[in-house]
PASEBA-1860 file (N, C-alpha, C; in nm, 3 decimals):
! residues 264
1> XXXXXXXX> -2.185/-1.715/5.724/-2.119/-1.673/5.848/-2.059/-1.795/5.917 ~ -1.930/-1.790/5.947/-1.863/-1.901/6.013/-1.892/-1.898/6.162 ~ -1.919/-2.016/6.217/-1.945/-2.025/6.360/-1.812/-2.038/6.433 ~ -1.781/-1.943/6.521/-1.654/-1.952/6.594/-1.658/-2.064/6.697 ~ -1.542/-2.119/6.729/-1.531/-2.211/6.840/-1.498/-2.132/6.966 ~ -1.545/-2.176/7.082/-1.525/-2.098/7.205/-1.376/-2.078/7.234 ~ -1.340/-1.962/7.288/-1.200/-1.937/7.320/-1.150/-2.031/7.429 ~ -1.022/-2.059/7.425/-0.960/-2.148/7.523/-0.862/-2.069/7.609
9> XXXXXXXX> -0.821/-2.127/7.723/-0.855/-2.261/7.772/-0.989/-2.265/7.843 ~ -1.049/-2.383/7.847/-1.172/-2.403/7.921/-1.138/-2.424/8.069 ~ -1.227/-2.378/8.153/-1.206/-2.393/8.297/-1.200/-2.541/8.335 ~ -1.101/-2.575/8.414/-1.089/-2.711/8.465/-1.015/-2.807/8.375 ~ -0.967/-2.759/8.258/-0.900/-2.849/8.164/-0.751/-2.818/8.153 ~ -0.694/-2.755/8.255/-0.551/-2.725/8.255/-0.492/-2.753/8.392 ~ -0.360/-2.765/8.393/-0.286/-2.773/8.518/-0.167/-2.679/8.508 ~ -0.135/-2.613/8.618/-0.021/-2.522/8.620/0.110/-2.600/8.614
17> XXXXXXXX> 0.209/-2.542/8.548/0.341/-2.605/8.542/0.444/-2.496/8.513 ~ 0.572/-2.524/8.533/0.675/-2.426/8.497/0.679/-2.397/8.347 ~ 0.611/-2.480/8.268/0.612/-2.463/8.122/0.488/-2.390/8.072 ~ 0.404/-2.348/8.163/0.277/-2.287/8.126/0.162/-2.379/8.162 ~ 0.044/-2.348/8.113/-0.072/-2.432/8.139/-0.068/-2.555/8.050 ~ -0.074/-2.673/8.112/-0.073/-2.798/8.038/-0.214/-2.856/8.033 ~ -0.249/-2.927/7.926/-0.384/-2.985/7.917/-0.404/-3.091/8.023 ~ -0.527/-3.102/8.070/-0.561/-3.201/8.173/-0.707/-3.241/8.158
25> XXXXXXXX> -0.739/-3.361/8.199/-0.877/-3.408/8.199/-0.952/-3.342/8.313 ~ -1.073/-3.295/8.287/-1.152/-3.225/8.387/-1.207/-3.318/8.494 ~ -1.255/-3.259/8.601/-1.309/-3.337/8.713/-1.432/-3.416/8.673 ~ -1.499/-3.374/8.566/-1.616/-3.447/8.515/-1.578/-3.545/8.405 ~ -1.446/-3.572/8.392/-1.391/-3.664/8.291/-1.399/-3.611/8.149 ~ -1.425/-3.482/8.135/-1.420/-3.420/8.003/-1.274/-3.408/7.960 ~ -1.241/-3.459/7.842/-1.104/-3.454/7.794/-1.082/-3.331/7.705 ~ -0.959/-3.283/7.695/-0.931/-3.176/7.600/-0.970/-3.214/7.457
33> XXXXXXXX> -0.953/-3.342/7.421/-0.992/-3.383/7.286/-1.141/-3.359/7.263 ~ -1.223/-3.405/7.355/-1.368/-3.388/7.338/-1.411/-3.242/7.352 ~ -1.339/-3.167/7.435/-1.377/-3.027/7.457/-1.340/-2.939/7.339 ~ -1.223/-2.961/7.280/-1.171/-2.869/7.180/-1.192/-2.915/7.036 ~ -1.236/-3.039/7.016/-1.264/-3.081/6.879/-1.384/-3.005/6.826 ~ -1.393/-2.999/6.695/-1.508/-2.933/6.634/-1.627/-3.028/6.639 ~ -1.737/-2.979/6.693/-1.856/-3.062/6.706/-1.933/-3.060/6.574 ~ -1.951/-3.176/6.515/-2.028/-3.184/6.392/-2.087/-3.323/6.377
41> XXXXXXXX> -2.188/-3.330/6.294/-2.254/-3.457/6.267/-2.207/-3.505/6.130 ~ -2.150/-3.625/6.127/-2.099/-3.681/6.002/-2.205/-3.771/5.939 ~ -2.228/-3.754/5.811/-2.321/-3.838/5.736/-2.251/-3.970/5.706 ~ -2.292/-4.076/5.773/-2.224/-4.205/5.759/-2.245/-4.266/5.620 ~ -2.333/-4.210/5.541/-2.357/-4.262/5.407/-2.256/-4.206/5.307 ~ -2.179/-4.107/5.347/-2.084/-4.043/5.255/-1.941/-4.070/5.299 ~ -1.849/-4.094/5.205/-1.708/-4.108/5.242/-1.652/-3.974/5.292 ~ -1.561/-3.982/5.386/-1.506/-3.860/5.443/-1.359/-3.842/5.405
49> XXXXXXXX> -1.320/-3.717/5.394/-1.180/-3.679/5.373/-1.142/-3.585/5.486 ~ -1.055/-3.633/5.575/-1.011/-3.553/5.689/-0.876/-3.491/5.657 ~ -0.867/-3.360/5.673/-0.747/-3.287/5.630/-0.692/-3.204/5.746 ~ -0.560/-3.211/5.763/-0.489/-3.120/5.851/-0.401/-3.029/5.769 ~ -0.406/-2.900/5.795/-0.328/-2.802/5.718/-0.210/-2.755/5.802 ~ -0.089/-2.771/5.748/0.033/-2.732/5.817/0.091/-2.604/5.757 ~ 0.189/-2.548/5.827/0.265/-2.435/5.772/0.206/-2.298/5.798 ~ 0.096/-2.291/5.870/0.034/-2.160/5.896/0.117/-2.082/5.997
57> XXXXXXXX> 0.151/-1.958/5.961/0.226/-1.871/6.050/0.371/-1.851/6.014 ~ 0.425/-1.936/5.926/0.566/-1.920/5.887/0.586/-1.801/5.794 ~ 0.490/-1.775/5.708/0.498/-1.663/5.615/0.388/-1.563/5.647 ~ 0.429/-1.440/5.681/0.330/-1.338/5.713/0.244/-1.303/5.592 ~ 0.304/-1.310/5.473/0.229/-1.279/5.352/0.116/-1.379/5.330 ~ 0.143/-1.507/5.359/0.040/-1.609/5.342/-0.057/-1.611/5.460 ~ -0.010/-1.567/5.577/-0.093/-1.577/5.698/-0.200/-1.471/5.708 ~ -0.180/-1.355/5.646/-0.264/-1.237/5.672/-0.413/-1.267/5.657
65> XXXXXXXX> -0.452/-1.344/5.555/-0.595/-1.374/5.537/-0.619/-1.522/5.514 ~ -0.530/-1.605/5.569/-0.536/-1.748/5.539/-0.666/-1.813/5.585 ~ -0.718/-1.773/5.700/-0.838/-1.838/5.751/-0.961/-1.802/5.668 ~ -0.961/-1.686/5.607/-1.072/-1.649/5.519/-1.062/-1.722/5.386 ~ -0.940/-1.749/5.339/-0.922/-1.810/5.208/-0.932/-1.962/5.210 ~ -0.914/-2.021/5.326/-0.932/-2.166/5.339/-1.072/-2.194/5.390 ~ -1.091/-2.305/5.455/-1.224/-2.342/5.504/-1.212/-2.418/5.634 ~ -1.294/-2.386/5.734/-1.288/-2.456/5.863/-1.340/-2.599/5.860
73> XXXXXXXX> -1.364/-2.653/5.739/-1.393/-2.796/5.731/-1.270/-2.875/5.774 ~ -1.150/-2.820/5.754/-1.025/-2.889/5.786/-0.975/-2.847/5.924 ~ -0.872/-2.919/5.973/-0.806/-2.882/6.098/-0.680/-2.802/6.067 ~ -0.639/-2.721/6.163/-0.513/-2.648/6.156/-0.411/-2.720/6.245 ~ -0.294/-2.750/6.189/-0.185/-2.811/6.265/-0.078/-2.705/6.286 ~ -0.056/-2.667/6.413/0.039/-2.560/6.443/0.176/-2.617/6.479 ~ 0.279/-2.554/6.426/0.417/-2.593/6.456/0.466/-2.516/6.578 ~ 0.544/-2.581/6.665/0.601/-2.510/6.780/0.708/-2.410/6.739
81> XXXXXXXX> 0.749/-2.412/6.613/0.852/-2.319/6.565/0.794/-2.191/6.508 ~ 0.663/-2.180/6.506/0.598/-2.058/6.458/0.595/-1.954/6.569 ~ 0.622/-1.831/6.536/0.613/-1.723/6.633/0.466/-1.691/6.662 ~ 0.433/-1.678/6.791/0.297/-1.642/6.828/0.198/-1.756/6.814 ~ 0.239/-1.876/6.857/0.152/-1.993/6.844/0.016/-1.970/6.912 ~ 0.018/-1.912/7.031/-0.108/-1.895/7.103/-0.202/-1.800/7.031 ~ -0.148/-1.691/6.976/-0.232/-1.595/6.904/-0.293/-1.658/6.780 ~ -0.216/-1.741/6.710/-0.268/-1.809/6.591/-0.376/-1.909/6.631
89> XXXXXXXX> -0.352/-1.982/6.741/-0.452/-2.077/6.789/-0.583/-2.006/6.821 ~ -0.574/-1.893/6.890/-0.695/-1.820/6.927/-0.769/-1.770/6.803 ~ -0.693/-1.720/6.704/-0.757/-1.671/6.582/-0.819/-1.785/6.503 ~ -0.750/-1.899/6.499/-0.804/-2.014/6.426/-0.937/-2.058/6.486 ~ -0.944/-2.071/6.617/-1.070/-2.112/6.680/-1.178/-2.005/6.661 ~ -1.137/-1.881/6.664/-1.233/-1.772/6.641/-1.294/-1.782/6.502 ~ -1.214/-1.833/6.406/-1.262/-1.847/6.269/-1.327/-1.983/6.243 ~ -1.341/-2.065/6.350/-1.414/-2.191/6.337/-1.329/-2.313/6.309
97> XXXXXXXX> -1.196/-2.300/6.321/-1.106/-2.412/6.290/-1.071/-2.492/6.415 ~ -1.076/-2.623/6.402/-1.021/-2.712/6.503/-0.868/-2.706/6.495 ~ -0.802/-2.712/6.611/-0.656/-2.695/6.616/-0.589/-2.820/6.674 ~ -0.476/-2.859/6.614/-0.388/-2.963/6.665/-0.247/-2.904/6.676 ~ -0.163/-2.965/6.758/-0.028/-2.912/6.783/0.076/-3.015/6.746 ~ 0.173/-2.975/6.664/0.277/-3.067/6.621/0.383/-3.086/6.730 ~ 0.425/-3.211/6.748/0.538/-3.243/6.835/0.644/-3.311/6.748 ~ 0.751/-3.238/6.712/0.852/-3.296/6.622/0.930/-3.408/6.690
105> XXXXXXXX> 0.946/-3.519/6.619/1.021/-3.633/6.668/1.135/-3.666/6.572 ~ 1.243/-3.717/6.627/1.348/-3.773/6.543/1.291/-3.891/6.465 ~ 1.328/-3.902/6.337/1.288/-4.016/6.255/1.414/-4.087/6.204 ~ 1.394/-4.197/6.132/1.509/-4.271/6.081/1.584/-4.195/5.971 ~ 1.529/-4.081/5.927/1.599/-3.997/5.830/1.689/-3.893/5.897 ~ 1.694/-3.894/6.030/1.783/-3.806/6.104/1.928/-3.849/6.077 ~ 2.024/-3.758/6.057/2.015/-3.613/6.075/1.980/-3.536/5.948 ~ 1.948/-3.607/5.838/1.916/-3.538/5.713/1.787/-3.458/5.727
113> XXXXXXXX> 1.694/-3.511/5.806/1.576/-3.436/5.845/1.582/-3.420/5.996 ~ 1.601/-3.298/6.041/1.626/-3.268/6.182/1.499/-3.213/6.245 ~ 1.452/-3.270/6.358/1.331/-3.217/6.423/1.353/-3.082/6.490 ~ 1.478/-3.035/6.497/1.504/-2.902/6.552/1.526/-2.903/6.702 ~ 1.548/-2.784/6.754/1.585/-2.769/6.896/1.472/-2.808/6.991 ~ 1.349/-2.809/6.943/1.235/-2.847/7.027/1.195/-2.993/7.007 ~ 1.272/-3.067/6.928/1.236/-3.203/6.894/1.263/-3.303/7.005 ~ 1.197/-3.418/6.994/1.219/-3.531/7.084/1.318/-3.625/7.015
121> XXXXXXXX> 1.431/-3.653/7.080/1.540/-3.726/7.017/1.557/-3.864/7.081 ~ 1.583/-3.964/6.997/1.594/-4.101/7.045/1.712/-4.121/7.139 ~ 1.821/-4.050/7.115/1.941/-4.071/7.196/1.965/-3.960/7.298 ~ 1.868/-3.874/7.316/1.880/-3.768/7.417/1.834/-3.822/7.552 ~ 1.868/-3.751/7.657/1.827/-3.792/7.791/1.679/-3.770/7.814 ~ 1.626/-3.842/7.911/1.484/-3.832/7.943/1.447/-3.691/7.984 ~ 1.532/-3.626/8.064/1.502/-3.490/8.110/1.491/-3.394/7.993 ~ 1.585/-3.403/7.898/1.582/-3.317/7.779/1.451/-3.334/7.703
129> XXXXXXXX> 1.413/-3.458/7.677/1.292/-3.484/7.599/1.166/-3.445/7.674 ~ 1.161/-3.469/7.803/1.043/-3.429/7.880/1.028/-3.277/7.883 ~ 1.139/-3.207/7.895/1.132/-3.060/7.895/1.084/-3.008/7.760 ~ 1.135/-3.065/7.651/1.088/-3.022/7.519/0.940/-3.054/7.500 ~ 0.900/-3.173/7.542/0.760/-3.215/7.529/0.667/-3.122/7.606 ~ 0.700/-3.094/7.731/0.611/-3.011/7.812/0.615/-2.865/7.770 ~ 0.729/-2.820/7.720/0.735/-2.681/7.672/0.647/-2.663/7.548 ~ 0.637/-2.768/7.466/0.548/-2.762/7.350/0.402/-2.759/7.395
137> XXXXXXXX> 0.366/-2.848/7.486/0.228/-2.851/7.535/0.187/-2.719/7.598 ~ 0.283/-2.652/7.664/0.252/-2.528/7.735/0.251/-2.403/7.649 ~ 0.278/-2.417/7.520/0.284/-2.301/7.432/0.147/-2.236/7.411 ~ 0.044/-2.317/7.416/-0.091/-2.266/7.391/-0.190/-2.364/7.451 ~ -0.316/-2.343/7.426/-0.423/-2.433/7.470/-0.520/-2.449/7.355 ~ -0.632/-2.514/7.380/-0.736/-2.521/7.277/-0.711/-2.620/7.167 ~ -0.608/-2.704/7.180/-0.581/-2.803/7.076/-0.640/-2.938/7.116 ~ -0.692/-3.008/7.014/-0.758/-3.136/7.039/-0.659/-3.250/7.057
145> XXXXXXXX> -0.539/-3.234/7.003/-0.441/-3.340/7.013/-0.307/-3.297/6.959 ~ -0.214/-3.394/6.958/-0.080/-3.366/6.906/-0.057/-3.448/6.780 ~ 0.040/-3.402/6.701/0.068/-3.459/6.570/0.217/-3.493/6.563 ~ 0.248/-3.618/6.527/0.388/-3.660/6.517/0.403/-3.769/6.413 ~ 0.529/-3.789/6.373/0.565/-3.898/6.284/0.654/-3.992/6.362 ~ 0.604/-4.110/6.395/0.683/-4.208/6.471/0.730/-4.319/6.378 ~ 0.853/-4.364/6.399/0.903/-4.478/6.321/1.012/-4.549/6.400 ~ 1.087/-4.634/6.332/1.184/-4.720/6.399/1.303/-4.646/6.457
153> XXXXXXXX> 1.311/-4.515/6.441/1.418/-4.440/6.505/1.416/-4.460/6.656 ~ 1.297/-4.488/6.711/1.284/-4.508/6.856/1.275/-4.657/6.892 ~ 1.319/-4.744/6.801/1.311/-4.888/6.828/1.387/-4.927/6.953 ~ 1.499/-4.858/6.979/1.579/-4.888/7.098/1.551/-4.790/7.212 ~ 1.452/-4.707/7.194/1.416/-4.611/7.299/1.265/-4.608/7.318 ~ 1.200/-4.723/7.300/1.055/-4.729/7.311/1.002/-4.688/7.449 ~ 1.069/-4.726/7.558/1.016/-4.684/7.688/1.007/-4.533/7.703 ~ 1.107/-4.461/7.649/1.103/-4.316/7.658/0.989/-4.258/7.574
161> XXXXXXXX> 0.977/-4.306/7.449/0.870/-4.256/7.364/0.734/-4.295/7.420 ~ 0.723/-4.417/7.470/0.596/-4.461/7.529/0.559/-4.376/7.650 ~ 0.662/-4.334/7.726/0.635/-4.249/7.841/0.579/-4.114/7.801 ~ 0.634/-4.057/7.693/0.587/-3.926/7.646/0.448/-3.937/7.585 ~ 0.429/-4.033/7.496/0.296/-4.049/7.435/0.194/-4.093/7.539 ~ 0.237/-4.177/7.633/0.146/-4.219/7.739/0.099/-4.102/7.823 ~ 0.190/-4.009/7.849/0.152/-3.889/7.925/0.051/-3.806/7.846 ~ 0.075/-3.793/7.715/-0.020/-3.717/7.632/-0.158/-3.781/7.634
169> XXXXXXXX> -0.162/-3.913/7.623/-0.292/-3.982/7.627/-0.357/-3.968/7.764 ~ -0.277/-3.970/7.870/-0.333/-3.957/8.005/-0.391/-3.818/8.028 ~ -0.351/-3.723/7.947/-0.405/-3.586/7.955/-0.531/-3.569/7.871 ~ -0.573/-3.676/7.805/-0.697/-3.670/7.727/-0.681/-3.610/7.589 ~ -0.559/-3.616/7.535/-0.536/-3.561/7.402/-0.554/-3.669/7.295 ~ -0.593/-3.627/7.177/-0.592/-3.715/7.063/-0.453/-3.720/7.002 ~ -0.434/-3.810/6.905/-0.305/-3.822/6.839/-0.327/-3.843/6.690 ~ -0.254/-3.767/6.609/-0.255/-3.785/6.464/-0.118/-3.837/6.423
177> XXXXXXXX> -0.115/-3.962/6.378/0.008/-4.027/6.335/0.034/-3.995/6.188 ~ 0.144/-3.926/6.161/0.175/-3.886/6.024/0.231/-4.000/5.940 ~ 0.284/-4.102/6.006/0.346/-4.213/5.934/0.239/-4.315/5.892 ~ 0.217/-4.332/5.761/0.118/-4.431/5.717/0.173/-4.573/5.712 ~ 0.302/-4.589/5.743/0.366/-4.719/5.732/0.346/-4.807/5.855 ~ 0.388/-4.932/5.842/0.369/-5.029/5.949/0.468/-5.011/6.063 ~ 0.571/-4.927/6.042/0.670/-4.910/6.149/0.636/-4.796/6.244 ~ 0.516/-4.741/6.233/0.475/-4.639/6.330/0.457/-4.703/6.467
185> XXXXXXXX> 0.475/-4.624/6.572/0.480/-4.679/6.707/0.365/-4.635/6.797 ~ 0.271/-4.559/6.744/0.170/-4.498/6.829/0.042/-4.579/6.844 ~ 0.008/-4.661/6.745/-0.123/-4.726/6.744/-0.143/-4.818/6.864 ~ -0.044/-4.903/6.892/-0.058/-4.998/7.002/-0.080/-4.926/7.133 ~ -0.007/-4.816/7.153/-0.020/-4.741/7.278/-0.158/-4.676/7.287 ~ -0.208/-4.625/7.175/-0.341/-4.565/7.173/-0.448/-4.669/7.205 ~ -0.433/-4.788/7.149/-0.529/-4.896/7.176/-0.527/-4.932/7.324 ~ -0.406/-4.948/7.379/-0.394/-4.989/7.519/-0.451/-4.884/7.615
193> XXXXXXXX> -0.441/-4.757/7.576/-0.491/-4.650/7.664/-0.631/-4.604/7.625 ~ -0.689/-4.670/7.523/-0.824/-4.636/7.474/-0.835/-4.488/7.439 ~ -0.735/-4.442/7.365/-0.727/-4.301/7.329/-0.758/-4.280/7.181 ~ -0.808/-4.163/7.145/-0.842/-4.136/7.004/-0.717/-4.116/6.919 ~ -0.713/-4.183/6.804/-0.600/-4.172/6.714/-0.648/-4.174/6.570 ~ -0.586/-4.091/6.487/-0.607/-4.094/6.343/-0.471/-4.117/6.278 ~ -0.470/-4.190/6.168/-0.345/-4.223/6.100/-0.350/-4.174/5.956 ~ -0.247/-4.102/5.918/-0.234/-4.055/5.780/-0.245/-4.172/5.684
201> XXXXXXXX> -0.332/-4.162/5.586/-0.353/-4.273/5.494/-0.298/-4.246/5.355 ~ -0.238/-4.130/5.335/-0.188/-4.094/5.202/-0.036/-4.116/5.199 ~ 0.006/-4.221/5.128/0.147/-4.256/5.124/0.226/-4.172/5.024 ~ 0.162/-4.133/4.916/0.232/-4.059/4.812/0.219/-3.909/4.835 ~ 0.309/-3.834/4.775/0.307/-3.688/4.788/0.295/-3.625/4.649 ~ 0.174/-3.627/4.596/0.150/-3.562/4.468/0.185/-3.414/4.478 ~ 0.240/-3.360/4.372/0.288/-3.223/4.377/0.175/-3.121/4.367 ~ 0.075/-3.148/4.287/-0.030/-3.049/4.267/-0.146/-3.072/4.363
209> XXXXXXXX> -0.214/-2.965/4.397/-0.330/-2.977/4.486/-0.442/-3.058/4.422 ~ -0.474/-3.038/4.293/-0.577/-3.124/4.231/-0.540/-3.272/4.236 ~ -0.414/-3.305/4.211/-0.373/-3.446/4.218/-0.384/-3.500/4.360 ~ -0.355/-3.417/4.456/-0.364/-3.462/4.594/-0.510/-3.489/4.632 ~ -0.600/-3.402/4.590/-0.741/-3.425/4.616/-0.791/-3.549/4.543 ~ -0.740/-3.573/4.424/-0.776/-3.695/4.351/-0.735/-3.818/4.431 ~ -0.616/-3.813/4.490/-0.569/-3.925/4.573/-0.657/-3.940/4.697 ~ -0.692/-3.828/4.759/-0.783/-3.833/4.874/-0.914/-3.902/4.837
217> XXXXXXXX> -0.971/-3.861/4.726/-1.102/-3.914/4.686/-1.092/-4.062/4.650 ~ -0.984/-4.101/4.586/-0.966/-4.242/4.551/-0.961/-4.329/4.677 ~ -0.885/-4.284/4.777/-0.876/-4.357/4.903/-1.009/-4.359/4.977 ~ -1.076/-4.245/4.982/-1.203/-4.236/5.054/-1.310/-4.323/4.990 ~ -1.308/-4.329/4.858/-1.407/-4.412/4.789/-1.383/-4.560/4.820 ~ -1.256/-4.597/4.832/-1.222/-4.737/4.857/-1.240/-4.777/5.003 ~ -1.205/-4.686/5.095/-1.200/-4.720/5.238/-1.303/-4.646/5.324 ~ -1.389/-4.570/5.261/-1.491/-4.488/5.330/-1.432/-4.363/5.396
225> XXXXXXXX> -1.299/-4.355/5.403/-1.237/-4.235/5.455/-1.093/-4.224/5.406 ~ -1.045/-4.102/5.401/-0.905/-4.073/5.373/-0.860/-3.965/5.470 ~ -0.736/-3.977/5.516/-0.683/-3.882/5.614/-0.547/-3.836/5.566 ~ -0.525/-3.706/5.564/-0.396/-3.658/5.517/-0.370/-3.513/5.550 ~ -0.258/-3.465/5.495/-0.207/-3.332/5.528/-0.188/-3.252/5.400 ~ -0.217/-3.124/5.410/-0.185/-3.029/5.304/-0.101/-2.918/5.365 ~ 0.003/-2.878/5.293/0.092/-2.772/5.343/0.054/-2.638/5.283 ~ 0.048/-2.536/5.368/0.012/-2.403/5.321/0.119/-2.349/5.227
233> XXXXXXXX> 0.075/-2.310/5.109/0.161/-2.244/5.011/0.071/-2.172/4.912 ~ 0.126/-2.093/4.821/0.039/-2.021/4.727/-0.049/-2.113/4.643 ~ 0.003/-2.230/4.605/-0.077/-2.322/4.524/-0.199/-2.372/4.601 ~ -0.182/-2.398/4.730/-0.296/-2.442/4.811/-0.401/-2.333/4.818 ~ -0.359/-2.210/4.844/-0.454/-2.100/4.853/-0.528/-2.079/4.722 ~ -0.459/-2.102/4.610/-0.521/-2.080/4.479/-0.619/-2.190/4.441 ~ -0.599/-2.311/4.493/-0.678/-2.426/4.446/-0.769/-2.490/4.551 ~ -0.746/-2.461/4.678/-0.813/-2.536/4.784/-0.964/-2.527/4.777
241> XXXXXXXX> -1.017/-2.406/4.771/-1.162/-2.390/4.775/-1.229/-2.457/4.656 ~ -1.168/-2.445/4.539/-1.224/-2.508/4.419/-1.226/-2.659/4.433 ~ -1.116/-2.718/4.482/-1.108/-2.863/4.495/-1.200/-2.914/4.606 ~ -1.213/-2.835/4.713/-1.303/-2.873/4.821/-1.447/-2.879/4.771 ~ -1.489/-2.775/4.701/-1.626/-2.770/4.651/-1.651/-2.879/4.548 ~ -1.551/-2.909/4.467/-1.564/-3.018/4.369/-1.582/-3.151/4.440 ~ -1.503/-3.177/4.544/-1.516/-3.302/4.619/-1.652/-3.312/4.685 ~ -1.699/-3.201/4.741/-1.831/-3.202/4.805/-1.941/-3.229/4.704
249> XXXXXXXX> -1.929/-3.172/4.585/-2.031/-3.195/4.481/-2.032/-3.339/4.432 ~ -1.920/-3.409/4.453/-1.909/-3.549/4.413/-1.950/-3.644/4.525 ~ -1.997/-3.589/4.637/-2.050/-3.672/4.743/-1.955/-3.701/4.858 ~ -1.841/-3.632/4.862/-1.746/-3.649/4.972/-1.768/-3.543/5.080 ~ -1.740/-3.580/5.204/-1.744/-3.484/5.313/-1.601/-3.447/5.351 ~ -1.572/-3.318/5.361/-1.442/-3.270/5.409/-1.459/-3.239/5.556 ~ -1.379/-3.303/5.641/-1.399/-3.294/5.786/-1.267/-3.269/5.857 ~ -1.272/-3.218/5.980/-1.149/-3.206/6.059/-1.098/-3.342/6.104
257> XXXXXXXX> -0.976/-3.345/6.153/-0.913/-3.472/6.190/-0.991/-3.548/6.296 ~ -1.052/-3.476/6.388/-1.123/-3.543/6.498/-1.237/-3.630/6.450 ~ -1.292/-3.599/6.334/-1.405/-3.675/6.281/-1.361/-3.809/6.221 ~ -1.228/-3.830/6.212/-1.179/-3.953/6.150/-1.098/-4.040/6.246 ~ -1.104/-4.010/6.374/-1.025/-4.088/6.470/-1.089/-4.224/6.496 ~ -1.003/-4.318/6.534/-1.049/-4.442/6.595/-1.035/-4.426/6.745 ~ -1.134/-4.468/6.819/-1.129/-4.460/6.965/-1.166/-4.597/7.021 ~ -1.071/-4.660/7.086/-1.084/-4.799/7.126/-1.139/-4.814/7.266
END
């Protein structure tokens, strides 16, 4: 029997805004990250593999029983482009999954990879980006943090990006940096604000789920932990549970993203 996570939002952890309820630190200094993360005890003697699963909600055929077919050992990363984000968030927590929310950013591959109409753009005005940022935060509640890929696309717009990420950290949110490279821009800000951050450690994109788990295990064995993303598709649903159980039998712990953060 899966233990559900309490429904959100929690009292005292929101503020009213024209964009909906935005996350806020409570009067007792309880942060949304600490409130909404999945509470678990990690065995420090075992290497950990922290996984975020993306793509949930885009395909109704895949979504219908996705939470039963996967495992709440991992986190769910919700896209702002999915219809019914709040309903999916509520169902995910009901099924025991920790939830994170994606904030699309322009990268140096723009315009070939476009963050979309809700994205944060390096050359857009501050008002445009703040409205997109707050509209994303207000889509739902119950998420432990936000997920983005930062790189040198914002090299000439660092004050704007720092303002947005700084606001997220001031609200007590965690951050999952998708960019494993040295040109990511979030780590220094997280350190300065003493905020929780996890960084994707898987540089390669193996095509098969077994190969991806092999890469996770190789990294975790070497570094005591591996952090990465898996995208929902039929191959994931067909192989995930088998690969998870195999990794566990080999002495690895599969954990949500919050269990792998650095907090300075």
